[in-house]
N, C-alpha and C positions, 0 to 999 in steps of 0.2 A: 506696606499698607496698600490695599486695593483702592484705586480711584473710585469716586462716587459720582454718579450723574443724578442730580436731583431734578424732579419734574413734577407736574400735576397731571391728573388723568386726561385733561383736554388740551394739553400743550401741543400746539401745531408744529413746533420746531423739533420736538423730541424724536419723531420717527426718522427724520433725516440724520440727526446726530447718531442715533442708534444704528442706522444703516451703515454709516461710516465705521462705527465701533465694531460692528459685526464683520464687515468686509476686511477690516484690519486685524481681526481676531484679538482684540484687546479685552482683557478681563476688567470689567467695570461693574460695580454694584449699582443697581437701579433703585433709587429711593423715591417713592411717590408721596408727595406732600398734598395737603388739602388745597382745593382750588382757592386762589387768592393769596397763597402763601408768599409768592415772590413779590407781588406788588406791595403787600403789607410789610414784609420784612426788609426788602432791598430796594423798593420803589422801581423795580425793573422786572421785565417778564422773564420767565424761565426759558429753557432749562439752565442749570448751573452745574459746572464740572468742578469737583473738589478733589485735588490730588495733593495730599499733605497740606502744606501752607499755601499752595497755589490754588487760586479760585478764578474761574472764568465764566462769564455769562454771555448771552447772545449766541443763538444757535449757529450762525455762520462763522463766528469767531471760533467756536468750539470745533466746528467742522475743519477749519483750516489748521487749527492746533493738532487735531488728530492726524491729519494728512502729513504735517511736518514732523511730528514725533514718531509716527509709524511709517517712515519713508520706505521701508522694505515692502510695504503692502502695495505700493505703486498707485496710490490714490491721487497723487500729485504728479502731473507730467514733468519729466526732466527737461524737456524742451521749453525754453522761456516763452515762446509764442503760444504754445499749447497751454502753458500755465496761465498766461494772460487770458486766453480764451476761457479757461476753466473759471477764473475769477469773474469774467464777463457774464457767463451763464448763471453763476451763483447770484450775482447782483441783479441780473435781469429778472430772476425769479421773484425776488423781494420787491424790487422797485417797479417793474413793469407789469407784473401780474398780481403780486400780493397786495401792494398798497392801493391800487385801484379797487380791488375787491373790498378791502377794509373800508374805503370811503364810498362804497356803493356804486362805483363806476364800472358796471359789468361790461358795458360795450368796449371800454378801453382795455380791460383785461382780456376780452375775447379777441380783440385786434392783435394783442401781443401773443396770445396763444397761437394765433395764425402765423406769427413770425417764428415762434418755436417750432410749429409743425413744419414749416418750410425748411428750417435748418436741419430737421431730422429726415428730410427726403432722401439724402444720399449717405446717411451714416446710421450706425446702430446706437452710438452713444455720442454725447455732445462734443467730446474732444477726440472722437475716433475710437478710443478704447475707454473702458469704464473709469470714471474719476470721481472726485468729490462733487463735481458739478452735477453728476447724475444722482448722487445721494441727496442733493438739495431739492430734487423734484419728488422725493419719496412722499411728501405730504399729499401730493396729488393721488397717491394710491389709497389714502385713507379718508378722503373727503366725502365719499359716499356717492349716492345716486344723482345728486345735483350737479356733478361734474360732467360737462358735455363731451365726453371722449369720442362719441360717434361722429361729431362734427369735424374732428381732426384725425384723419386716417394715420398719418405718420406718428403723431403724438400717441394715439391709441396703441399702435404697435410697439412704440418705445416703452410705454408704461407696462405693457404686457411682458416685455423683456425684463424690465426692472423687477416686476413681481415674481418672475420665474427664478430669480437668483436665490441660491440657498441662504444667503445672509438675510434676505428679506423675510423668509420663513422664520428665521430665528428672531427677527425684530418683532414680528406679529406674536410669536410665542411669549416674548418678554413683556409685551404690552398687555397681554391677556392675564398675566399673573396678578 
């Protein structure tokens, strides 16, 4: 049975999960539910991965599960320190950038975007080579014109690299269906 990723049309976590799925070449059915489905049904936000009797929600938990189960895809560094760095950048995205934006503290989010920009000054990807940490930032590729890419030169170049990956083109195609 093919695993299923349930989402809604505006779920901000889905692009990062699909990016990891496409990078790992995992066959997953995408099922789009109507807006509000997850809060009404599960009292949790989406997306939700269903693989037989196994169900998992929370985008970053799904990301990590994909990385662990598709270990041959190389999305999780083998080196423990790099793996910890990967976790750091995944959490940084949610805690230092996402939460301030949710609560309207744009200045705080911009300050942390500066930290991210500085970290990308000497590397193409957050852990040196492409990893789940990079998938976590895919949401920044779909937020639209309001995102201040021009203010952050290294971040802008990084997002351009992410958008050029063949897996990202497949994500966009899946989201358009």
